[in-house]
N, C-alpha and C positions, 0 to 999 in steps of 0.2 A: 302470606309468608311471606316474615317480615326481611330485609335487606339482610340483615346481621345471620339468621340462618342461613341463607344465602353464598354466606364467604368464608363459611367456617366446616370443619368437618372433615372425611376423608372424601367426602365426594369432588370437593375441590382439587383433589391432589388426582382427581381419578379425571376432569373434563382438562384441568391444565396438562396433564398426561398426553390426553387424547389431541389438544390442539396441539399439542408439539409434536406429535406421533404422524398426525397429520400433512404439518408443514413440510415434516423431515421428508416424508413418502413424498412430495413432488421435487422434490432437489435431484438434476439429471446430473451426474458426475461424467467429466469427459473422459474419452478412452487414455488410456497410456500415449497413445503416439501423438494423439493430441496433445498431452496434458508435456510429454516430453517438447514439442515444437514450440510450444510458448511459453516451457521456460528458459529455452535453447533463443531465444528471443529477446526475454527479457534480459538477460542477461548482454547480450550481442547490445543492445540497444544501449545500456546503464555502462556498458565497457567504453562506449562512443561516444555519448554522454561526457562521459568522467575524461575521456581525452581530451574533449572542446574544453571543457570549463578548465582541465591544467593545462591546454595551448595557450588558451586566452589571459589566463593567469603569469604564466612566463612573459607571454608576450605583454600585457600589461605591465607587471610589475619592472622589466627590460624600460618599456619608453617611462615609466616613472623616475626610476633610478638616473638614466639621461638627462632627464628636467631636471632632479634635484640637482644633478654631477653642473647644469648648464645654471641654474640658481645660486649653488652657493660659488662657482666660479667668480659671477661681479660684485 
């Protein structure tokens, strides 16, 4: 059988569907409690990093402003 016949026709669709279905059935979905716990953790850590970045930006911005004002006075 030629390679061309192997890759054409409705059999390809059936094989592809079976492959996807077999892989999809291997997925282990998290429980509702686990999903909620992980979501809250991600939100909390994101807020924590956001606050850290905002604080660092504010401090570095103030330091830079002080530096610029010292340089321009001279």
